[in-house]
Biopython code that builds the backbone (N, CA, C, O; Angstrom):
import numpy as np
from Bio.PDB.StructureBuilder import StructureBuilder

atoms = [
    (1, "MET", "N", (146.415, 111.827, 103.637)),
    (1, "MET", "CA", (145.119, 111.236, 104.112)),
    (1, "MET", "C", (145.343, 110.134, 104.968)),
    (1, "MET", "O", (146.348, 109.424, 104.928)),
    (2, "SER", "N", (144.362, 110.000, 105.767)),
    (2, "SER", "CA", (144.503, 108.937, 106.939)),
    (2, "SER", "C", (144.203, 107.586, 106.261)),
    (2, "SER", "O", (143.385, 107.385, 105.363)),
    (3, "ASP", "N", (145.100, 106.610, 106.919)),
    (3, "ASP", "CA", (145.172, 105.212, 106.430)),
    (3, "ASP", "C", (143.818, 104.648, 106.701)),
    (3, "ASP", "O", (143.347, 103.766, 105.983)),
    (4, "ILE", "N", (143.173, 105.154, 107.746)),
    (4, "ILE", "CA", (141.980, 104.373, 108.047)),
    (4, "ILE", "C", (140.913, 104.599, 107.069)),
    (4, "ILE", "O", (140.016, 103.757, 107.031)),
    (5, "ARG", "N", (140.866, 105.619, 106.255)),
    (5, "ARG", "CA", (139.864, 105.872, 105.143)),
    (5, "ARG", "C", (140.088, 104.696, 104.148)),
    (5, "ARG", "O", (139.105, 104.079, 103.736)),
    (6, "PHE", "N", (141.201, 104.401, 103.794)),
    (6, "PHE", "CA", (141.640, 103.373, 102.858)),
    (6, "PHE", "C", (141.076, 101.995, 103.302)),
    (6, "PHE", "O", (140.627, 101.164, 102.512)),
    (7, "LYS", "N", (141.146, 101.839, 104.643)),
    (7, "LYS", "CA", (141.096, 100.552, 105.442)),
    (7, "LYS", "C", (139.447, 100.429, 105.342)),
    (7, "LYS", "O", (138.943, 99.360, 104.999)),
    (8, "ILE", "N", (138.748, 101.424, 105.617)),
    (8, "ILE", "CA", (137.364, 101.404, 105.657)),
    (8, "ILE", "C", (136.816, 101.213, 104.252)),
    (8, "ILE", "O", (135.788, 100.545, 104.146)),
    (9, "ALA", "N", (137.336, 101.681, 103.247)),
    (9, "ALA", "CA", (137.016, 101.462, 101.791)),
    (9, "ALA", "C", (137.248, 100.100, 101.434)),
    (9, "ALA", "O", (136.394, 99.478, 100.802)),
    (10, "ASN", "N", (138.304, 99.594, 101.775)),
    (10, "ASN", "CA", (138.654, 98.077, 101.503)),
    (10, "ASN", "C", (137.740, 97.189, 102.147)),
    (10, "ASN", "O", (137.325, 96.173, 101.589)),
    (11, "ARG", "N", (137.419, 97.525, 103.272)),
    (11, "ARG", "CA", (136.700, 96.644, 104.176)),
    (11, "ARG", "C", (135.036, 96.680, 103.505)),
    (11, "ARG", "O", (134.414, 95.629, 103.350)),
    (12, "MET", "N", (134.618, 97.641, 103.249)),
    (12, "MET", "CA", (133.289, 97.851, 102.664)),
    (12, "MET", "C", (133.197, 97.034, 101.345)),
    (12, "MET", "O", (132.292, 96.223, 101.152)),
    (13, "ARG", "N", (134.113, 97.275, 100.513)),
    (13, "ARG", "CA", (134.339, 96.644, 99.184)),
    (13, "ARG", "C", (134.434, 95.028, 99.349)),
    (13, "ARG", "O", (133.897, 94.279, 98.533)),
    (14, "GLU", "N", (135.132, 94.575, 100.424)),
    (14, "GLU", "CA", (135.418, 93.260, 100.766)),
    (14, "GLU", "C", (134.147, 92.481, 101.237)),
    (14, "GLU", "O", (133.878, 91.331, 100.887)),
    (15, "LEU", "N", (133.421, 93.240, 102.055)),
    (15, "LEU", "CA", (132.116, 92.759, 102.756)),
    (15, "LEU", "C", (130.979, 92.857, 101.622)),
    (15, "LEU", "O", (130.093, 92.003, 101.666)),
    (16, "ARG", "N", (130.941, 93.695, 100.750)),
    (16, "ARG", "CA", (130.040, 93.776, 99.615)),
    (16, "ARG", "C", (130.157, 92.517, 98.819)),
    (16, "ARG", "O", (129.201, 91.766, 98.626)),
    (17, "LYS", "N", (131.360, 92.315, 98.365)),
    (17, "LYS", "CA", (131.591, 91.145, 97.493)),
    (17, "LYS", "C", (131.313, 89.902, 98.074)),
    (17, "LYS", "O", (130.732, 89.054, 97.397)),
    (18, "LYS", "N", (131.721, 89.616, 99.508)),
    (18, "LYS", "CA", (131.539, 88.431, 100.268)),
    (18, "LYS", "C", (129.941, 88.380, 100.399)),
    (18, "LYS", "O", (129.460, 87.247, 100.376)),
    (19, "TYR", "N", (129.181, 89.307, 100.515)),
    (19, "TYR", "CA", (127.669, 89.173, 100.605)),
    (19, "TYR", "C", (126.920, 89.118, 99.258)),
    (19, "TYR", "O", (125.722, 88.878, 99.107)),
    (20, "GLY", "N", (127.944, 89.413, 98.194)),
    (20, "GLY", "CA", (127.126, 89.730, 97.023)),
    (20, "GLY", "C", (126.195, 90.815, 96.738)),
    (20, "GLY", "O", (125.283, 90.763, 95.912)),
    (21, "TYR", "N", (126.490, 91.785, 97.471)),
    (21, "TYR", "CA", (125.933, 93.134, 97.260)),
    (21, "TYR", "C", (126.445, 94.082, 96.216)),
    (21, "TYR", "O", (127.632, 94.211, 95.916)),
    (22, "THR", "N", (125.415, 94.743, 95.682)),
    (22, "THR", "CA", (126.181, 95.830, 94.697)),
    (22, "THR", "C", (126.107, 97.102, 95.375)),
    (22, "THR", "O", (125.381, 97.204, 96.363)),
    (23, "GLN", "N", (126.809, 98.125, 94.933)),
    (23, "GLN", "CA", (126.689, 99.345, 95.830)),
    (23, "GLN", "C", (125.377, 99.724, 95.897)),
    (23, "GLN", "O", (125.057, 100.199, 96.987)),
    (24, "GLN", "N", (124.365, 99.650, 94.918)),
    (24, "GLN", "CA", (123.165, 100.219, 95.046)),
    (24, "GLN", "C", (122.402, 99.382, 96.087)),
    (24, "GLN", "O", (121.665, 99.975, 96.875)),
    (25, "TYR", "N", (122.525, 98.071, 96.143)),
    (25, "TYR", "CA", (121.822, 97.315, 96.976)),
    (25, "TYR", "C", (122.175, 97.813, 98.482)),
    (25, "TYR", "O", (121.264, 98.068, 99.270)),
    (26, "LEU", "N", (123.519, 97.937, 98.834)),
    (26, "LEU", "CA", (124.013, 98.342, 100.063)),
    (26, "LEU", "C", (123.411, 99.579, 100.383)),
    (26, "LEU", "O", (122.873, 99.686, 101.485)),
    (27, "ALA", "N", (123.416, 100.696, 99.461)),
    (27, "ALA", "CA", (122.762, 101.758, 99.668)),
    (27, "ALA", "C", (121.374, 101.852, 100.082)),
    (27, "ALA", "O", (120.972, 102.704, 100.874)),
    (28, "GLU", "N", (120.558, 100.863, 99.472)),
    (28, "GLU", "CA", (119.294, 100.644, 99.664)),
    (28, "GLU", "C", (119.036, 100.014, 101.151)),
    (28, "GLU", "O", (118.124, 100.487, 101.829)),
    (29, "ILE", "N", (119.702, 99.131, 101.569)),
    (29, "ILE", "CA", (119.572, 98.294, 102.839)),
    (29, "ILE", "C", (120.136, 99.083, 104.070)),
    (29, "ILE", "O", (119.797, 98.889, 105.238)),
    (30, "SER", "N", (121.041, 99.994, 103.631)),
    (30, "SER", "CA", (121.728, 100.553, 104.749)),
    (30, "SER", "C", (121.038, 102.159, 105.005)),
    (30, "SER", "O", (121.118, 102.742, 106.086)),
    (31, "ARG", "N", (120.390, 102.693, 103.844)),
    (31, "ARG", "CA", (119.756, 103.881, 103.918)),
    (31, "ARG", "C", (120.888, 104.950, 103.808)),
    (31, "ARG", "O", (120.763, 106.052, 104.343)),
    (32, "VAL", "N", (122.032, 104.582, 103.076)),
    (32, "VAL", "CA", (122.948, 105.551, 102.914)),
    (32, "VAL", "C", (122.876, 105.868, 101.448)),
    (32, "VAL", "O", (122.740, 104.961, 100.626)),
    (33, "ASP", "N", (122.966, 107.158, 101.089)),
    (33, "ASP", "CA", (122.826, 107.411, 99.609)),
    (33, "ASP", "C", (123.913, 106.717, 98.657)),
    (33, "ASP", "O", (125.117, 106.661, 98.906)),
    (34, "TYR", "N", (123.383, 106.285, 97.714)),
    (34, "TYR", "CA", (124.174, 105.708, 96.708)),
    (34, "TYR", "C", (125.536, 106.178, 96.310)),
    (34, "TYR", "O", (126.571, 105.514, 96.271)),
    (35, "LYS", "N", (125.347, 107.496, 96.008)),
    (35, "LYS", "CA", (126.553, 108.303, 95.736)),
    (35, "LYS", "C", (127.835, 108.336, 96.771)),
    (35, "LYS", "O", (129.044, 108.296, 96.539)),
    (36, "HIS", "N", (127.155, 108.418, 97.903)),
    (36, "HIS", "CA", (127.961, 108.304, 99.197)),
    (36, "HIS", "C", (128.828, 107.067, 99.373)),
    (36, "HIS", "O", (129.997, 107.046, 99.757)),
    (37, "ILE", "N", (128.042, 106.021, 99.020)),
    (37, "ILE", "CA", (128.556, 104.723, 99.004)),
    (37, "ILE", "C", (129.720, 104.454, 98.097)),
    (37, "ILE", "O", (130.728, 103.822, 98.416)),
    (38, "GLN", "N", (129.459, 105.027, 96.877)),
    (38, "GLN", "CA", (130.446, 105.112, 95.915)),
    (38, "GLN", "C", (131.822, 105.842, 96.182)),
    (38, "GLN", "O", (132.939, 105.411, 95.894)),
    (39, "ARG", "N", (131.490, 107.101, 96.823)),
    (39, "ARG", "CA", (132.653, 107.816, 97.276)),
    (39, "ARG", "C", (133.467, 107.169, 98.389)),
    (39, "ARG", "O", (134.692, 107.264, 98.467)),
    (40, "LEU", "N", (132.698, 106.509, 99.238)),
    (40, "LEU", "CA", (133.431, 105.732, 100.218)),
    (40, "LEU", "C", (134.298, 104.762, 99.932)),
    (40, "LEU", "O", (135.292, 104.507, 100.611)),
    (41, "GLU", "N", (133.914, 104.110, 98.784)),
    (41, "GLU", "CA", (134.707, 102.976, 98.214)),
    (41, "GLU", "C", (135.777, 103.378, 97.243)),
    (41, "GLU", "O", (136.527, 102.559, 96.711)),
    (42, "SER", "N", (135.821, 104.726, 97.023)),
    (42, "SER", "CA", (136.626, 105.383, 95.796)),
    (42, "SER", "C", (138.072, 105.296, 96.351)),
    (42, "SER", "O", (138.403, 105.015, 97.503)),
    (43, "LYS", "N", (138.871, 105.597, 95.283)),
    (43, "LYS", "CA", (140.290, 105.762, 95.501)),
    (43, "LYS", "C", (140.750, 106.936, 96.318)),
    (43, "LYS", "O", (141.897, 106.988, 96.763)),
    (44, "ASN", "N", (139.889, 107.844, 96.508)),
    (44, "ASN", "CA", (140.159, 109.000, 97.488)),
    (44, "ASN", "C", (138.997, 109.232, 98.280)),
    (44, "ASN", "O", (138.286, 110.222, 98.109)),
    (45, "PRO", "N", (138.738, 108.205, 99.291)),
    (45, "PRO", "CA", (137.574, 108.331, 100.060)),
    (45, "PRO", "C", (137.548, 109.440, 101.097)),
    (45, "PRO", "O", (138.566, 109.850, 101.655)),
    (46, "PRO", "N", (136.458, 109.851, 101.298)),
    (46, "PRO", "CA", (136.295, 111.008, 102.348)),
    (46, "PRO", "C", (136.193, 110.598, 103.695)),
    (46, "PRO", "O", (136.079, 109.403, 103.968)),
    (47, "SER", "N", (136.225, 111.498, 104.585)),
    (47, "SER", "CA", (136.014, 111.179, 105.982)),
    (47, "SER", "C", (134.498, 110.502, 105.992)),
    (47, "SER", "O", (133.675, 110.759, 105.113)),
    (48, "VAL", "N", (134.222, 109.555, 107.162)),
    (48, "VAL", "CA", (132.908, 109.149, 107.238)),
    (48, "VAL", "C", (132.401, 109.194, 108.651)),
    (48, "VAL", "O", (133.130, 108.739, 109.533)),
    (49, "ARG", "N", (131.142, 109.732, 108.981)),
    (49, "ARG", "CA", (130.703, 109.590, 110.239)),
    (49, "ARG", "C", (130.400, 108.424, 110.702)),
    (49, "ARG", "O", (130.129, 107.490, 109.948)),
    (50, "ILE", "N", (130.407, 108.308, 112.173)),
    (50, "ILE", "CA", (130.388, 107.005, 112.794)),
    (50, "ILE", "C", (128.920, 106.387, 112.543)),
    (50, "ILE", "O", (128.709, 105.187, 112.371)),
    (51, "ASP", "N", (127.886, 107.453, 112.551)),
    (51, "ASP", "CA", (126.430, 106.984, 112.320)),
    (51, "ASP", "C", (126.389, 106.205, 110.932)),
    (51, "ASP", "O", (125.697, 105.195, 110.799)),
    (52, "THR", "N", (127.106, 106.686, 109.989)),
    (52, "THR", "CA", (126.882, 106.106, 108.676)),
    (52, "THR", "C", (127.692, 104.780, 108.535)),
    (52, "THR", "O", (127.373, 103.900, 107.735)),
    (53, "LEU", "N", (128.745, 104.708, 109.359)),
    (53, "LEU", "CA", (129.407, 103.409, 109.666)),
    (53, "LEU", "C", (128.522, 102.358, 110.208)),
    (53, "LEU", "O", (128.392, 101.184, 109.860)),
    (54, "GLU", "N", (127.959, 103.022, 111.111)),
    (54, "GLU", "CA", (126.789, 102.003, 111.973)),
    (54, "GLU", "C", (125.611, 101.421, 111.110)),
    (54, "GLU", "O", (125.087, 100.318, 111.267)),
    (55, "LYS", "N", (125.322, 102.287, 110.252)),
    (55, "LYS", "CA", (124.395, 101.975, 109.203)),
    (55, "LYS", "C", (124.710, 100.884, 108.238)),
    (55, "LYS", "O", (123.933, 99.980, 107.931)),
    (56, "ILE", "N", (125.975, 101.058, 107.766)),
    (56, "ILE", "CA", (126.654, 100.206, 106.904)),
    (56, "ILE", "C", (126.827, 98.780, 107.495)),
    (56, "ILE", "O", (126.397, 97.788, 106.906)),
    (57, "ALA", "N", (127.483, 98.721, 108.697)),
    (57, "ALA", "CA", (127.631, 97.688, 109.567)),
    (57, "ALA", "C", (126.423, 96.861, 109.718)),
    (57, "ALA", "O", (126.425, 95.636, 109.594)),
    (58, "HIS", "N", (125.393, 97.580, 109.991)),
    (58, "HIS", "CA", (124.105, 96.895, 110.270)),
    (58, "HIS", "C", (123.520, 96.021, 109.043)),
    (58, "HIS", "O", (122.957, 94.930, 109.132)),
    (59, "ALA", "N", (123.792, 96.772, 107.867)),
    (59, "ALA", "CA", (123.436, 96.163, 106.650)),
    (59, "ALA", "C", (124.027, 94.881, 106.289)),
    (59, "ALA", "O", (123.536, 94.173, 105.409)),
    (60, "PHE", "N", (125.085, 94.561, 106.959)),
    (60, "PHE", "CA", (125.815, 93.323, 106.956)),
    (60, "PHE", "C", (125.519, 92.451, 108.108)),
    (60, "PHE", "O", (126.003, 91.320, 108.138)),
    (61, "ASN", "N", (124.753, 92.892, 109.074)),
    (61, "ASN", "CA", (124.286, 92.240, 110.175)),
    (61, "ASN", "C", (125.681, 91.990, 111.141)),
    (61, "ASN", "O", (125.947, 90.999, 111.822)),
    (62, "LEU", "N", (126.329, 93.017, 110.987)),
    (62, "LEU", "CA", (127.588, 93.049, 111.985)),
    (62, "LEU", "C", (127.541, 94.145, 113.030)),
    (62, "LEU", "O", (127.079, 95.250, 112.745)),
    (63, "PRO", "N", (128.037, 93.844, 114.305)),
    (63, "PRO", "CA", (128.266, 95.016, 115.314)),
    (63, "PRO", "C", (129.499, 95.855, 114.580)),
    (63, "PRO", "O", (130.341, 95.346, 113.839)),
    (64, "LEU", "N", (129.411, 97.298, 114.965)),
    (64, "LEU", "CA", (130.322, 97.985, 114.473)),
    (64, "LEU", "C", (131.905, 97.641, 114.794)),
    (64, "LEU", "O", (132.834, 97.920, 114.036)),
    (65, "SER", "N", (132.016, 97.020, 115.989)),
    (65, "SER", "CA", (133.438, 96.426, 116.538)),
    (65, "SER", "C", (133.794, 95.561, 115.379)),
    (65, "SER", "O", (134.858, 95.724, 114.782)),
    (66, "GLU", "N", (132.798, 94.502, 114.993)),
    (66, "GLU", "CA", (133.363, 93.511, 113.946)),
    (66, "GLU", "C", (133.728, 94.221, 112.525)),
    (66, "GLU", "O", (134.662, 93.809, 111.837)),
    (67, "PHE", "N", (132.971, 95.241, 112.175)),
    (67, "PHE", "CA", (133.332, 95.867, 111.013)),
    (67, "PHE", "C", (134.634, 96.330, 110.910)),
    (67, "PHE", "O", (135.259, 96.428, 109.854)),
    (68, "PHE", "N", (135.061, 96.631, 112.085)),
    (68, "PHE", "CA", (136.556, 97.304, 112.005)),
    (68, "PHE", "C", (137.529, 96.260, 112.329)),
    (68, "PHE", "O", (138.617, 96.602, 112.791)),
    (69, "LYS", "N", (137.260, 95.038, 112.140)),
    (69, "LYS", "CA", (138.300, 93.961, 112.254)),
    (69, "LYS", "C", (138.920, 93.831, 110.687)),
    (69, "LYS", "O", (138.396, 93.098, 109.849)),
    (70, "PHE", "N", (139.930, 94.527, 110.464)),
    (70, "PHE", "CA", (140.549, 94.696, 109.171)),
    (70, "PHE", "C", (141.484, 93.569, 109.049)),
    (70, "PHE", "O", (142.169, 93.442, 108.035)),
]
sb = StructureBuilder()
sb.init_structure("model")
sb.init_model(0)
sb.init_chain("A")
sb.init_seg("    ")
for serial, (resi, resn, name, xyz) in enumerate(atoms, 1):
    if name == "N":
        sb.init_residue(resn, " ", resi, " ")
    sb.init_atom(name, np.array(xyz, "f"), 0.0, 1.0, " ", f" {name:<3s}", serial, name[0])
structure = sb.get_structure()
């Protein structure tokens, strides 16, 4: 599996905790399905579409380029 998937999962979790968001709240404000948020943060994260990452980054008020600063 690609290392980038784990980096994305860790970054999402890190930002969520920093902002005090639950997975449910992140799903609501990003308009990404809650189950998908759960899968993206799991121990075996799936591939993720760039438009989904844009929604998630926007939920943190970050440009996508900032989201990828691992």
